[in-house]
C-alpha positions as MATLAB code, in Angstrom:
seq = 'MLRTMVSVATLAVLALAASAGHAADVKIGINVGIPAPTVVVAPPVVVAPPPLVLAPPPLVIVAGTPVQHVPSASFNLFVYNGRYYSHHNGGWFVAAGPRAPWAAIAIERVPKPVLGVPVKHYKIPPGHARKARPHDGGFCPPGQAKKGRC';
ca = [
     121.664   29.504  166.001;
     118.505   31.519  166.065;
     120.627   34.591  166.144;
     122.482   33.462  162.990;
     119.257   32.761  161.158;
     117.892   36.197  162.078;
     121.121   37.792  160.923;
     121.007   35.957  157.582;
     117.334   36.882  157.110;
     118.075   40.519  157.938;
     120.944   40.593  155.466;
     118.726   39.028  152.793;
     116.008   41.653  153.344;
     118.583   44.450  153.248;
     120.079   43.026  150.036;
     116.650   42.857  148.393;
     115.828   46.403  149.478;
     119.149   47.684  148.160;
     118.746   45.905  144.832;
     115.171   47.239  144.369;
     116.589   50.764  144.141;
     118.746   49.719  141.201;
     115.987   47.801  139.397;
     115.068   50.927  137.422;
     118.542   50.884  135.857;
     118.111   47.384  134.452;
     117.684   47.240  130.669;
     116.800   44.174  128.712;
     117.384   43.962  124.942;
     117.310   41.377  122.197;
     119.734   41.504  119.302;
     118.960   39.443  116.216;
     121.994   39.027  114.006;
     120.350   39.987  110.666;
     122.507   42.406  108.695;
     120.978   45.629  107.396;
     120.049   45.555  103.693;
     122.599   47.019  101.346;
     121.627   50.277   99.670;
     122.321   50.456   95.957;
     122.259   53.854   94.274;
     121.537   53.590   90.567;
     123.445   55.934   88.280;
     121.338   58.600   86.547;
     119.935   57.688   83.162;
     121.451   59.814   80.429;
     119.658   59.892   77.102;
     122.049   60.489   74.227;
     120.973   63.176   71.756;
     120.528   62.466   68.057;
     123.438   62.946   65.652;
     124.444   66.488   64.793;
     122.927   67.823   61.562;
     125.901   69.258   59.674;
     124.119   70.780   56.673;
     120.527   71.719   55.895;
     118.917   68.456   54.796;
     116.332   68.080   52.014;
     112.923   68.654   53.615;
     109.557   67.168   52.680;
     106.285   68.688   53.895;
     104.119   66.396   56.000;
     100.744   66.547   54.228;
      98.137   68.560   56.107;
     100.597   70.026   58.632;
     103.038   72.938   58.826;
     105.778   70.432   59.728;
     108.526   69.197   57.453;
     110.422   65.957   57.885;
     113.671   64.552   56.550;
     113.025   61.134   54.957;
     116.730   60.644   54.196;
     117.768   60.926   57.878;
     118.586   57.771   59.819;
     116.681   59.085   62.852;
     113.431   60.982   63.513;
     113.963   64.521   62.258;
     111.280   67.191   61.904;
     111.472   70.912   61.168;
     108.865   73.364   62.437;
     109.184   77.164   62.507;
     112.879   76.898   61.618;
     113.704   74.653   64.593;
     114.730   71.007   64.386;
     112.926   68.436   66.557;
     113.773   64.791   67.088;
     112.334   61.975   69.155;
     115.463   59.972   69.899;
     116.186   57.222   72.469;
     112.862   57.819   74.220;
     113.246   61.583   74.634;
     112.526   64.765   72.699;
     115.296   67.091   71.545;
     115.351   70.496   69.864;
     118.054   72.363   67.927;
     117.991   75.917   66.631;
     119.111   74.719   63.193;
     121.779   72.714   61.392;
     125.117   72.578   63.233;
     123.339   73.696   66.415;
     123.618   71.443   69.457;
     120.640   69.386   70.559;
     118.939   70.196   73.867;
     116.575   67.814   75.658;
     113.057   69.179   76.159;
     109.961   67.966   77.969;
     107.173   66.597   75.818;
     104.961   69.474   77.006;
     107.311   71.906   75.222;
     107.198   70.111   71.868;
     104.818   72.014   69.533;
     101.496   70.276   68.964;
     101.953   70.160   65.148;
     105.186   68.174   65.659;
     103.470   65.780   68.074;
     100.636   65.394   65.567;
     102.871   64.110   62.769;
     101.561   60.690   61.690;
     103.710   57.787   62.836;
     104.368   56.719   59.238;
     106.794   59.693   59.016;
     108.887   58.426   61.937;
     111.966   56.275   61.396;
     111.426   54.850   64.902;
     107.867   55.379   66.191;
     107.781   56.858   69.693;
     105.957   55.040   72.460;
     104.311   58.214   73.757;
     102.600   58.800   70.424;
     100.310   55.846   70.876;
      96.809   56.216   72.172;
      94.682   53.366   73.467;
      91.810   52.339   71.239;
      88.608   52.122   73.263;
      87.294   49.106   71.323;
      90.215   46.681   71.602;
      92.689   48.072   74.151;
      95.394   48.411   71.455;
      97.213   51.529   70.330;
      96.552   54.203   67.770;
      99.026   56.761   66.334;
      98.118   60.356   67.207;
      97.646   61.387   63.583;
      95.117   58.601   63.033;
      93.388   59.286   66.366;
      93.062   62.938   65.372;
      91.274   61.885   62.201;
      88.985   59.578   64.185;
      90.265   56.440   62.446;
      90.830   54.537   65.667;
];
């Protein structure tokens, strides 16, 4: 019986020694069943240009500026140095003349005289043309701010 107990103990020690060599191969992991968030790719925002100007419209000079505007147009339309400018749907556009296609341009490329046109000459006043008033936190059109009125 003693011999059997020694044999069992020896086998147990050998089994432990053999399993210790494989302990480095043991990997423990936890998997939580939360699905990955879905990725939504928004389509690019396309700003539609203003309507095509088919014929030279009647122009009116904006007082105190070299810019002309078209009061009869249904959208913002200005003429400066023979080029047509429009602030339409939140973006600036330029055309070489009547019947010419509109091209989107960055606000930095719009001539300063066009940006300085008082808001009262806009059909739809642009949001970028507002400047914060220091005294009340409101907004001031660029033409009025230039004159120091707000």
